VEXFI-244972 format. One line per 4 residues: number of its first residue (from 1); their letters; for each residue x, y, z of N, C-alpha, C. Coordinates in nm, 4 decimals, decimal comma. Layout:
BEGIN
NUM> a> X:Y:Z:X:Y:Z:X:Y:Z; ...
//
This chain:
BEGIN
1> mlki> -1,7267:0,2748:1,0819:-1,6516:0,2562:1,0379:-1,5128:0,3376:1,0086; -1,4190:0,2289:0,9820:-1,2043:0,3625:1,0095:-1,2613:0,3595:0,8523; -1,1820:0,4957:0,8352:-1,0801:0,4913:0,6980:-0,9852:0,5358:0,7140; -0,9237:0,4055:0,5910:-0,7725:0,3710:0,6549:-0,7023:0,3520:0,4933
5> dlht> -0,6074:0,3934:0,5597:-0,4745:0,4116:0,3570:-0,3740:0,3265:0,4352; -0,3744:0,2099:0,3307:-0,2591:0,0850:0,4078:-0,1534:0,1046:0,2973; -0,1749:0,2007:0,2543:0,0615:0,1712:0,1382:0,0971:0,3588:0,1089; 0,1517:0,3344:0,1774:0,2242:0,5103:0,1939:0,3884:0,4945:0,2449
9> hcne> 0,4763:0,6066:0,1607:0,5741:0,5902:0,1750:0,6273:0,7183:0,2546; 0,7147:0,7391:0,3439:0,7331:0,8419:0,3823:0,9944:0,8636:0,3126; 0,9657:0,9776:0,4150:1,1223:1,0144:0,3257:1,2707:0,8797:0,4261; 1,2207:0,8018:0,5309:1,2565:0,6900:0,5618:1,2755:0,5294:0,4437
13> dpvd> 1,1809:0,5498:0,3532:1,2004:0,5007:0,2602:1,3374:0,4495:0,2352; 1,3999:0,3485:0,1973:1,5244:0,2762:0,1447:1,5841:0,3141:-0,0406; 1,4104:0,2975:-0,0556:1,4182:0,2371:-0,1558:1,3869:0,3886:-0,3000; 1,3001:0,4565:-0,2653:1,2217:0,6270:-0,3006:1,2735:0,7138:-0,2195
17> rfik> 1,4107:0,7658:-0,2463:1,5102:0,8441:-0,1573:1,4107:1,0060:-0,2454; 1,3998:0,9995:-0,3110:1,2703:1,1289:-0,3623:1,1976:1,2298:-0,2446; 1,1374:1,1336:-0,1786:1,0403:1,1364:-0,1007:1,0498:1,2603:0,0140; 1,0233:1,3782:0,0713:1,0320:1,4613:0,1144:0,9660:1,4446:0,2429
21> hspe> 0,8274:1,4480:0,2682:0,8004:1,4191:0,3882:0,7952:1,2955:0,5438; 0,8361:1,3369:0,6431:0,8646:1,2270:0,7596:0,7185:1,1801:0,7391; 0,7128:1,0639:0,8722:0,6173:1,0245:0,8989:0,5511:1,0837:0,9555; 0,5971:1,1975:1,0394:0,5192:1,2745:1,1582:0,4303:1,3968:1,0989
25> elid> 0,5728:1,4195:0,9638:0,4137:1,4552:0,9167:0,2377:1,4555:0,7722; 0,2916:1,3393:0,7357:0,2704:1,2126:0,6825:0,1197:1,2199:0,7915; 0,1682:1,1141:0,9153:0,0383:1,1296:1,0108:-0,0096:1,2577:1,0626; 0,0195:1,3426:0,9701:-0,0340:1,5002:1,0877:-0,1399:1,5271:0,9529
29> haak> -0,0840:1,5387:0,7996:-0,1458:1,5004:0,6539:-0,2899:1,4044:0,6863; -0,2524:1,3111:0,7222:-0,3445:1,1951:0,7263:-0,5356:1,2195:0,8123; -0,4789:1,2994:0,8858:-0,5019:1,3214:1,0487:-0,6505:1,4789:0,9836; -0,5762:1,5580:0,9406:-0,6230:1,6659:0,8782:-0,7473:1,5900:0,7537
33> egfn> -0,7388:1,5289:0,7111:-0,7558:1,3913:0,5945:-0,9014:1,3631:0,6291; -0,8924:1,2958:0,7664:-1,0051:1,2765:0,8496:-0,9685:1,0990:0,7734; -0,8808:1,0888:0,8757:-0,7922:0,9130:0,8182:-0,7729:0,8861:0,9980; -0,8596:0,7791:0,9974:-0,8279:0,6767:1,1109:-0,7311:0,5713:1,1651
37> alsi> -0,7005:0,5118:1,0523:-0,6322:0,4149:1,0494:-0,5210:0,4326:0,9139; -0,3736:0,4174:0,9307:-0,2812:0,4120:0,8001:-0,1111:0,3338:0,8480; -0,1309:0,2943:0,7689:0,0452:0,1470:0,7606:0,1632:0,2943:0,6706; 0,2464:0,2672:0,6641:0,3728:0,3508:0,6428:0,4064:0,2274:0,5563
41> tchn> 0,4547:0,1936:0,4527:0,4848:0,1000:0,4283:0,5687:0,1132:0,2862; 0,7180:0,1694:0,3961:0,7946:0,2053:0,3363:0,8764:0,0648:0,2448; 0,9661:0,0078:0,1583:1,0205:-0,0607:0,1170:1,0919:-0,1569:0,1402; 1,1213:-0,3220:0,2114:1,1868:-0,3663:0,3134:1,1872:-0,3042:0,4092
45> kvvf> 1,1145:-0,1922:0,4641:1,2084:-0,1296:0,6234:1,0320:-0,0852:0,7159; 1,0576:-0,1998:0,7962:0,8944:-0,1116:0,8805:0,9305:-0,0221:1,0270; 0,8817:0,0714:0,8857:0,8655:0,2047:0,9649:0,7678:0,1917:1,1282; 0,8062:0,1940:1,2015:0,7066:0,1594:1,3192:0,7881:0,1791:1,4280
49> srsl> 0,7820:0,2242:1,5748:0,8179:0,1814:1,7145:0,6990:0,2863:1,7503; 0,7102:0,2837:1,8806:0,6396:0,3104:2,0421:0,5993:0,4737:1,9873; 0,7344:0,5146:1,9819:0,7555:0,6274:1,9886:0,6678:0,7463:1,8392; 0,6396:0,6780:1,7586:0,5507:0,6940:1,6612:0,4756:0,6745:1,6812
53> qkya> 0,3562:0,5445:1,7087:0,2736:0,5196:1,7449:0,2021:0,5589:1,8512; 0,2816:0,6179:1,9520:0,2261:0,7352:2,0377:0,1819:0,8866:1,9730; 0,3103:0,9464:1,9011:0,2318:1,0262:1,8030:0,1983:1,0291:1,7260; 0,0609:0,9307:1,6614:-0,0076:0,8605:1,6160:-0,1468:0,9303:1,6976
57> nlkn> -0,1323:0,8030:1,7837:-0,2294:0,7980:1,8835:-0,2789:0,9797:1,9113; -0,2072:1,0245:1,9322:-0,2348:1,2299:2,0171:-0,3156:1,2427:1,8286; -0,2781:1,2220:1,7728:-0,3464:1,2618:1,6862:-0,4418:1,1746:1,5716; -0,5394:1,0849:1,7045:-0,6085:0,9920:1,6797:-0,5543:0,9390:1,5423
61> illi> -0,5043:0,8709:1,5319:-0,4570:0,7685:1,3866:-0,4269:0,6512:1,4704; -0,4492:0,5294:1,3657:-0,4563:0,3505:1,4309:-0,2996:0,3567:1,3542; -0,1800:0,3591:1,4133:-0,0652:0,2951:1,2803:-0,0324:0,1849:1,3313; -0,0775:0,0917:1,1637:-0,0260:-0,0355:1,1508:0,0949:-0,1088:1,1134
65> pgae> 0,1994:-0,1461:1,1850:0,3035:-0,2305:1,1253:0,2630:-0,3136:0,9376; 0,4071:-0,1837:0,8571:0,3579:-0,2767:0,7142:0,4693:-0,2203:0,6876; 0,5163:-0,2624:0,5365:0,6148:-0,2469:0,5130:0,5609:-0,2638:0,3183; 0,6403:-0,2813:0,2367:0,5878:-0,3089:0,1175:0,7429:-0,3764:0,1064
69> rdie> 0,7560:-0,5580:0,0553:0,8736:-0,6296:0,0628:0,8783:-0,6476:-0,1246; 1,0396:-0,6608:-0,1659:1,0222:-0,7509:-0,2803:1,0229:-0,8789:-0,2170; 0,9393:-0,9055:-0,3026:0,9217:-1,0259:-0,2829:0,9816:-1,1552:-0,4042; 1,0798:-1,2424:-0,4805:1,1520:-1,2731:-0,6289:1,1216:-1,1751:-0,6997
73> nkhv> 1,1407:-1,0467:-0,6420:1,1646:-0,9788:-0,7677:1,0151:-0,8505:-0,7757; 0,8800:-0,9057:-0,6932:0,7898:-0,8858:-0,6910:0,7793:-0,7411:-0,5684; 0,6564:-0,6772:-0,5895:0,6265:-0,5885:-0,4646:0,5003:-0,6346:-0,3907; 0,4730:-0,6432:-0,2137:0,3968:-0,7349:-0,2093:0,4165:-0,6295:-0,0954
77> llfn> 0,2521:-0,6085:0,0350:0,2423:-0,5558:0,1220:0,2451:-0,6227:0,2170; 0,2702:-0,5850:0,2900:0,3356:-0,6858:0,4349:0,2644:-0,6581:0,5893; 0,1762:-0,6676:0,6943:0,1354:-0,6045:0,8311:0,1314:-0,6851:0,9047; 0,1630:-0,6123:1,0555:0,1803:-0,6781:1,1190:0,3382:-0,7416:1,1430
81> ftqe> 0,4403:-0,7233:1,0970:0,5217:-0,7939:1,0505:0,6000:-0,7623:1,0997; 0,7907:-0,7691:1,1821:0,8204:-0,7537:1,2702:0,9363:-0,7524:1,1008; 1,0441:-0,6567:1,1250:1,1143:-0,6212:1,1035:1,2274:-0,7461:1,0182; 1,1994:-0,8200:1,1483:1,2933:-0,9300:1,1460:1,2340:-1,0296:1,0653
85> eidn> 1,0916:-1,0476:1,0742:1,0292:-1,1295:0,9964:1,0109:-1,0955:0,8158; 1,0100:-0,9636:0,8531:0,9792:-0,9425:0,6713:1,1170:-0,9600:0,6332; 1,2647:-0,9924:0,6773:1,3493:-1,0370:0,6222:1,3611:-1,1296:0,5856; 1,3127:-1,2307:0,6452:1,3215:-1,3522:0,6276:1,2010:-1,3965:0,5779
89> vktf> 1,1198:-1,3056:0,4796:1,0595:-1,3389:0,3589:1,0723:-1,2775:0,2405; 1,1412:-1,3702:0,1995:1,2225:-1,3660:0,0655:1,1770:-1,4008:-0,1011; 1,1108:-1,5168:-0,0591:1,0173:-1,5962:-0,1597:0,8971:-1,6110:-0,1612; 0,7926:-1,6626:-0,1958:0,6522:-1,6879:-0,1685:0,6099:-1,7718:-0,1282
93> ndlr> 0,7155:-1,9035:-0,1090:0,6888:-2,0208:-0,0036:0,7500:-1,9610:0,1043; 0,8813:-1,8509:0,1643:0,8684:-1,8346:0,2782:0,7379:-1,8067:0,2947; 0,6842:-1,6566:0,2798:0,5511:-1,5914:0,2985:0,4922:-1,7424:0,3387; 0,4394:-1,8108:0,2180:0,3578:-1,8859:0,2951:0,3549:-1,9736:0,3938
97> ekkk> 0,5011:-2,0262:0,4573:0,4883:-2,1245:0,5121:0,4868:-2,0246:0,7070; 0,5614:-1,8537:0,6901:0,6111:-1,8023:0,7648:0,4424:-1,7463:0,8093; 0,3673:-1,6732:0,7162:0,2495:-1,5940:0,7587:0,1597:-1,6625:0,8341; 0,1443:-1,5502:0,9446:0,0729:-1,6003:1,0954:-0,0539:-1,5812:1,0142
101> lnql> -0,1608:-1,5706:1,1131:-0,3280:-1,5603:1,1567:-0,3681:-1,4268:1,1335; -0,2769:-1,3467:1,2516:-0,3005:-1,2854:1,2943:-0,2300:-1,1224:1,1877; -0,1681:-1,1832:1,0576:-0,0516:-1,1026:0,9659:-0,1356:-1,0893:0,7856; -0,1356:-1,0154:0,7679:-0,2013:-0,9792:0,6039:-0,1048:-0,9553:0,5068
105> aiap> -0,1455:-1,0063:0,4190:-0,0864:-0,9794:0,2769:-0,1685:-0,9094:0,1534; -0,1463:-0,8297:0,0991:-0,2162:-0,7615:-0,0216:-0,1047:-0,7274:-0,1332; -0,1529:-0,8018:-0,2542:-0,1357:-0,7431:-0,3549:-0,1183:-0,5420:-0,4241; -0,0417:-0,5749:-0,4094:-0,0260:-0,4461:-0,4205:-0,0245:-0,3778:-0,6336
109> hpfy> -0,0496:-0,2526:-0,6544:-0,1646:-0,2485:-0,8059:-0,0817:-0,3493:-0,9020; -0,0969:-0,5144:-0,9250:-0,0777:-0,6114:-0,9627:-0,0271:-0,5877:-1,1081; -0,0780:-0,5368:-1,1733:-0,1196:-0,5029:-1,3103:-0,0704:-0,4361:-1,3760; 0,0061:-0,3667:-1,3011:0,0654:-0,1846:-1,3354:0,2523:-0,2077:-1,4108
113> vhpn> 0,2982:-0,1605:-1,4991:0,3857:-0,1879:-1,5896:0,4914:-0,0614:-1,5016; 0,6006:-0,1113:-1,4475:0,6647:-0,0307:-1,3820:0,7873:-0,0550:-1,4714; 0,9302:0,0353:-1,4487:1,0648:0,0182:-1,5127:1,1080:-0,1006:-1,4784; 1,1475:-0,1125:-1,3656:1,1578:-0,2099:-1,2631:1,1034:-0,3713:-1,2925
117> sisl> 0,9744:-0,3418:-1,3532:0,8849:-0,5047:-1,3074:0,8423:-0,5381:-1,1960; 0,8064:-0,4386:-1,1729:0,7804:-0,4705:-0,9948:0,6228:-0,5152:-0,9518; 0,5765:-0,5540:-1,0795:0,4293:-0,5566:-1,0210:0,4728:-0,6970:-1,0403; 0,2988:-0,7810:-0,9726:0,3224:-0,8935:-0,9848:0,3305:-0,9802:-1,0847
121> fskl> 0,1996:-0,9079:-1,1967:0,1234:-1,0192:-1,3375:0,0373:-1,1058:-1,2910; 0,1321:-1,2028:-1,3706:0,1403:-1,3945:-1,3701:0,1448:-1,4457:-1,1826; 0,2167:-1,3863:-1,1852:0,2702:-1,4345:-1,0204:0,1702:-1,4170:-0,8982; 0,0698:-1,3359:-0,9722:-0,0701:-1,3109:-0,8254:-0,1276:-1,4480:-0,8402
125> erni> -0,1686:-1,4526:-0,9852:-0,2779:-1,6257:-0,9635:-0,1627:-1,7428:-0,9150; -0,0826:-1,7195:-0,9813:-0,0100:-1,8139:-0,9289:0,0665:-1,8689:-0,7989; 0,0641:-1,7480:-0,7116:0,0967:-1,7283:-0,5715:-0,0576:-1,6853:-0,5145; -0,2299:-1,7199:-0,5077:-0,3316:-1,6253:-0,5600:-0,3526:-1,6866:-0,3703
129> dvfd> -0,3201:-1,8007:-0,3329:-0,3183:-1,8675:-0,1392:-0,2054:-1,7729:-0,0801; -0,1471:-1,6881:-0,1010:-0,1251:-1,6398:0,0041:-0,1726:-1,4802:0,0447; -0,1988:-1,4068:0,0040:-0,3061:-1,2763:-0,0381:-0,4095:-1,3113:0,0049; -0,4602:-1,2113:0,1197:-0,5623:-1,1933:0,1697:-0,6155:-1,0985:0,1169
133> aiey> -0,5848:-0,9718:0,0425:-0,6416:-0,8693:0,0002:-0,5898:-0,8492:-0,1770; -0,6117:-0,7290:-0,2210:-0,5998:-0,7542:-0,3311:-0,6161:-0,5243:-0,3866; -0,5029:-0,5400:-0,3670:-0,5039:-0,3224:-0,4221:-0,5788:-0,2598:-0,5185; -0,7192:-0,1796:-0,4948:-0,7252:-0,0899:-0,5629:-0,7040:0,0000:-0,6088
137> snly> -0,5471:0,0209:-0,7172:-0,4675:0,1010:-0,6605:-0,5357:0,2709:-0,7266; -0,4275:0,3815:-0,6903:-0,4580:0,4610:-0,6932:-0,4327:0,5374:-0,8218; -0,3883:0,4950:-0,8990:-0,3107:0,5014:-0,9500:-0,4076:0,4776:-1,1353; -0,5384:0,5611:-1,2065:-0,5773:0,5310:-1,2623:-0,6909:0,6745:-1,3504
141> fkgl> -0,6591:0,6857:-1,4194:-0,7312:0,8608:-1,4367:-0,8092:0,8620:-1,6003; -0,8635:0,9966:-1,5537:-1,0220:0,9568:-1,6211:-0,9728:0,9677:-1,8151; -1,0774:0,8422:-1,8766:-1,0415:0,8695:-2,0484:-0,9082:0,7522:-2,0551; -0,8778:0,6932:-2,0349:-0,7956:0,6240:-2,0092:-0,7686:0,4556:-1,9477
145> nnln> -0,7312:0,3818:-1,9852:-0,7466:0,2093:-1,9527:-0,7206:0,1634:-1,8001; -0,8541:0,1266:-1,7017:-0,8391:0,1122:-1,5464:-0,7744:0,0312:-1,5868; -0,6115:-0,0421:-1,4910:-0,5717:-0,1627:-1,4841:-0,6473:-0,2269:-1,3794; -0,7500:-0,1657:-1,3085:-0,7526:-0,2217:-1,1798:-0,9218:-0,2930:-1,2467
149> kkad> -0,9358:-0,2955:-1,2954:-0,9859:-0,3949:-1,3220:-1,0442:-0,4989:-1,3750; -0,8812:-0,5648:-1,4167:-0,7756:-0,6349:-1,4267:-0,8159:-0,6727:-1,2341; -0,7516:-0,6495:-1,2091:-0,6948:-0,7100:-1,0641:-0,8909:-0,7370:-0,9510; -0,9582:-0,6575:-1,0193:-1,1172:-0,6823:-0,9609:-1,1505:-0,8191:-1,0277
153> kiaq> -1,1724:-0,8363:-1,1617:-1,1544:-0,9794:-1,1900:-1,0676:-1,0565:-1,1475; -0,9542:-1,0986:-1,0870:-0,9329:-1,1812:-0,9948:-0,9610:-1,2208:-0,8317; -1,0130:-1,0748:-0,8754:-1,0502:-1,0756:-0,6620:-1,2046:-1,1581:-0,7034; -1,2428:-1,0631:-0,7610:-1,3750:-1,1977:-0,7761:-1,3827:-1,3168:-0,8184
157> kynl> -1,3017:-1,3669:-0,8822:-1,2903:-1,4937:-0,8918:-1,2117:-1,6153:-0,7970; -1,1332:-1,5805:-0,7013:-1,0800:-1,5969:-0,5920:-1,1575:-1,5548:-0,4675; -1,2643:-1,4944:-0,4374:-1,3406:-1,4752:-0,4116:-1,2648:-1,3799:-0,2135; -1,1617:-1,2752:-0,3212:-1,0873:-1,2238:-0,2649:-1,1292:-1,0108:-0,2258
161> pmvg> -1,1476:-0,9853:-0,0752:-1,1995:-0,7946:-0,1275:-1,0692:-0,7538:-0,1786; -1,1210:-0,6352:-0,2010:-1,0398:-0,5449:-0,2615:-1,0469:-0,4545:-0,1534; -0,9149:-0,3261:-0,2038:-0,8967:-0,2638:-0,0350:-0,7897:-0,1066:-0,1178; -0,8624:-0,0369:-0,1190:-0,8371:0,1219:-0,2021:-0,7160:0,1884:-0,1091
165> nsdl> -0,5875:0,1878:-0,1973:-0,5013:0,2870:-0,1152:-0,4586:0,3728:-0,2123; -0,3728:0,4569:-0,1522:-0,3043:0,5614:-0,2410:-0,1605:0,5589:-0,2932; -0,0595:0,4397:-0,2530:0,0685:0,4945:-0,2462:0,1537:0,6307:-0,2562; 0,1042:0,6196:-0,1516:0,1635:0,7967:-0,1358:0,2743:0,7980:-0,1659
169> hrld> 0,3326:0,8692:-0,1994:0,4912:0,9529:-0,2152:0,4432:1,0585:-0,1996; 0,3866:1,1434:-0,2256:0,3631:1,3027:-0,2105:0,1978:1,3496:-0,1191; 0,2202:1,3909:-0,0163:0,1069:1,4458:0,0422:-0,0059:1,4459:0,0180; -0,0271:1,5199:-0,1265:-0,1497:1,5198:-0,1681:-0,2050:1,4090:-0,2548
173> figs> -0,1387:1,2864:-0,2390:-0,1640:1,2069:-0,2977:-0,2518:1,1227:-0,2490; -0,2856:1,1513:-0,0985:-0,3692:1,0772:-0,0443:-0,5510:1,1562:-0,0373; -0,5891:1,0333:0,0021:-0,7691:1,0981:-0,0100:-0,8946:1,0850:-0,1336; -0,8316:1,0285:-0,3013:-0,8503:0,9799:-0,3772:-0,9551:0,8753:-0,3700
177> nftl> -0,7773:0,8096:-0,2883:-0,8442:0,6650:-0,3118:-0,8437:0,6019:-0,1556; -0,9598:0,5607:-0,1125:-0,9641:0,4591:0,0198:-1,0229:0,3893:0,0662; -1,0008:0,3393:0,1347:-1,0637:0,1760:0,2128:-1,1927:0,3041:0,4034; -1,3357:0,2021:0,2586:-1,3559:0,2412:0,4814:-1,3924:0,0361:0,5180
181> vdae> -1,3357:0,0609:0,6429:-1,3123:-0,0831:0,6807:-1,4195:-0,0843:0,8538; -1,5413:-0,2256:0,8335:-1,6003:-0,2243:0,9213:-1,5376:-0,2602:1,0530; -1,4430:-0,2196:1,1215:-1,3654:-0,2718:1,2480:-1,3601:-0,1728:1,3682; -1,3340:-0,2616:1,4826:-1,2496:-0,2715:1,5884:-1,1764:-0,1095:1,5854
185> knvl> -1,0609:0,0181:1,6470:-1,0232:0,0599:1,5964:-0,8102:0,0671:1,6914; -0,7895:-0,1158:1,6193:-0,7541:-0,1753:1,6633:-0,6423:-0,3027:1,5711; -0,5376:-0,2728:1,5918:-0,4682:-0,3737:1,4576:-0,4858:-0,5157:1,4460; -0,5260:-0,6162:1,5617:-0,5872:-0,7506:1,4852:-0,7565:-0,7022:1,4110
189> svik> -0,8128:-0,6212:1,4913:-0,9654:-0,6428:1,4207:-0,9580:-0,5613:1,2953; -0,8895:-0,4918:1,2446:-0,8369:-0,4053:1,1232:-0,8571:-0,5163:1,0685; -0,7193:-0,6014:1,1093:-0,6714:-0,7179:1,0300:-0,7797:-0,8809:0,9631; -0,8758:-0,8267:1,1025:-0,9294:-0,9399:1,0578:-1,0730:-0,9219:0,8962
193> aikd> -1,1095:-0,7954:1,0038:-1,1960:-0,7128:0,8942:-1,2239:-0,7275:0,7559; -1,0519:-0,6778:0,7065:-1,0507:-0,6542:0,5629:-1,0457:-0,8770:0,5335; -0,9816:-0,9530:0,5387:-1,0025:-1,0697:0,5411:-1,1365:-1,0949:0,5287; -1,2656:-1,0710:0,6222:-1,4108:-1,1198:0,6033:-1,4358:-1,0651:0,5252
197> kkvv> -1,4484:-0,9597:0,4768:-1,4141:-0,8869:0,3641:-1,5107:-0,7578:0,3894; -1,5207:-0,7072:0,4640:-1,6048:-0,5313:0,5694:-1,5233:-0,4592:0,5445; -1,5064:-0,4461:0,3224:-1,4715:-0,3067:0,3708:-1,5191:-0,2203:0,2210; -1,5337:-0,1125:0,2304:-1,5640:-0,0014:0,0874:-1,4869:0,0763:0,0444
201> issr> -1,4798:0,0787:-0,0912:-1,3767:0,0948:-0,1103:-1,4247:0,1810:-0,1833; -1,3470:0,3881:-0,0954:-1,4240:0,5011:-0,2134:-1,3240:0,5189:-0,3294; -1,3615:0,5831:-0,4435:-1,2259:0,5960:-0,4944:-1,2698:0,6587:-0,6279; -1,2362:0,7688:-0,6824:-1,2775:0,8140:-0,8150:-1,1472:0,8799:-0,8527
205> prsf> -1,0710:0,8532:-1,0028:-1,0292:0,8774:-1,1019:-0,9597:1,0065:-1,0953; -0,8537:1,0195:-1,1433:-0,7541:1,1573:-1,1368:-0,7610:1,2024:-1,2363; -0,7594:1,2840:-1,2370:-0,7725:1,4212:-1,3721:-0,6562:1,4828:-1,3990; -0,6981:1,4839:-1,5676:-0,5894:1,4812:-1,6597:-0,4822:1,5834:-1,6142
209> leam> -0,5156:1,7249:-1,5429:-0,4507:1,7608:-1,4592:-0,3302:1,6735:-1,3463; -0,3981:1,6317:-1,2764:-0,3486:1,5095:-1,1568:-0,2521:1,4476:-1,2406; -0,2666:1,4078:-1,3283:-0,2185:1,2535:-1,3636:-0,0912:1,3756:-1,4555; -0,0681:1,4642:-1,5009:0,0257:1,5354:-1,5400:0,1054:1,5733:-1,4556
213> rmfs> 0,0511:1,5906:-1,3131:0,1939:1,6146:-1,2064:0,2605:1,4967:-1,1795; 0,1239:1,3438:-1,1395:0,1766:1,3033:-1,1028:0,3135:1,2489:-1,1701; 0,2911:1,2047:-1,2801:0,3132:1,1812:-1,3654:0,4983:1,2546:-1,4010; 0,4977:1,3952:-1,3579:0,6482:1,4781:-1,4191:0,6859:1,4113:-1,1872
217> yfat> 0,5913:1,4588:-1,1758:0,6927:1,3591:-0,9657:0,7665:1,2543:-1,0093; 0,6845:1,1448:-1,0212:0,7562:0,9740:-1,0446:0,8585:1,0277:-1,1268; 0,8094:1,0596:-1,2424:0,9668:1,1093:-1,3632:1,0684:1,1608:-1,2881; 1,0655:1,2448:-1,2709:1,1936:1,3521:-1,1610:1,2635:1,2582:-1,0978
221> gltk> 1,1873:1,1854:-1,0404:1,2219:1,0742:-0,8622:1,2533:0,9814:-0,9155; 1,2326:0,9102:-1,0012:1,3150:0,7977:-1,0498:1,3994:0,8185:-1,1548; 1,4075:0,9328:-1,2144:1,5074:0,9878:-1,2872:1,7015:0,9928:-1,1835; 1,6735:1,0159:-1,0964:1,7402:1,0949:-0,9898:1,7703:0,9561:-0,9453
225> qkif> 1,7168:0,8322:-0,9784:1,7686:0,7496:-0,8703:1,8160:0,6292:-1,0047; 1,7884:0,6775:-1,1527:1,8337:0,6240:-1,2084:1,7880:0,4201:-1,2710; 1,6684:0,4987:-1,2566:1,6048:0,3970:-1,2971:1,5367:0,4063:-1,4078; 1,4858:0,4799:-1,4674:1,5352:0,5688:-1,5808:1,5619:0,6209:-1,6635
229> kiy> 1,5340:0,6433:-1,7934:1,6276:0,7778:-1,8233:1,5454:0,8734:-1,8950; 1,5036:0,9061:-1,8817:1,4067:1,0463:-1,9991:1,4837:1,1456:-2,1221; 1,4730:1,0545:-2,2400:1,5795:1,1397:-2,3618:1,4185:1,2868:-2,3763
//
């Protein structure tokens, strides 16, 4: 079983510019936390190269090409796409027509509220045919409504696997929410195993203290980007 996280960001993200850690620092930290595979999914940008893969290999990490693509103003995780392919997917019909068998699409945080309304909500079911899995989000907390429950119902309804991810923006976000995948340690095997639902989620809710730290981090970062204003 491979311990993987398929939703992480780094300081090369063109949107979330408040992130401090580099791709190499992210790989280092994931290796220390016992991960076997990782995807860096910056917004609309594939952060992947031969040199970065070589670096990941030295840390015994399989690096899976990925990006968090804006499609019709909603976020979608795409894997094993080139940058050119990412750039050419602008609508759900584009994804429907262009996605190949060796590529993967995951619906991230589909029912989470965001200032820019980037979560899928009703567009998830309208376009359920383009998705291979649904994310079980890291952002849920003790004593509060777990919005992953609604996503889980959709996954069961359409017989889709759920995949636990961290949506990492700071290194200590990783580790509480991840996926164990029954696959060989290569990109195509991981993609096929997820599609075949050979996955187990490991997840725990964030504590109140963790929730406060995460909220403060995101609020400060988003305010700096003028996405919303705190009064």
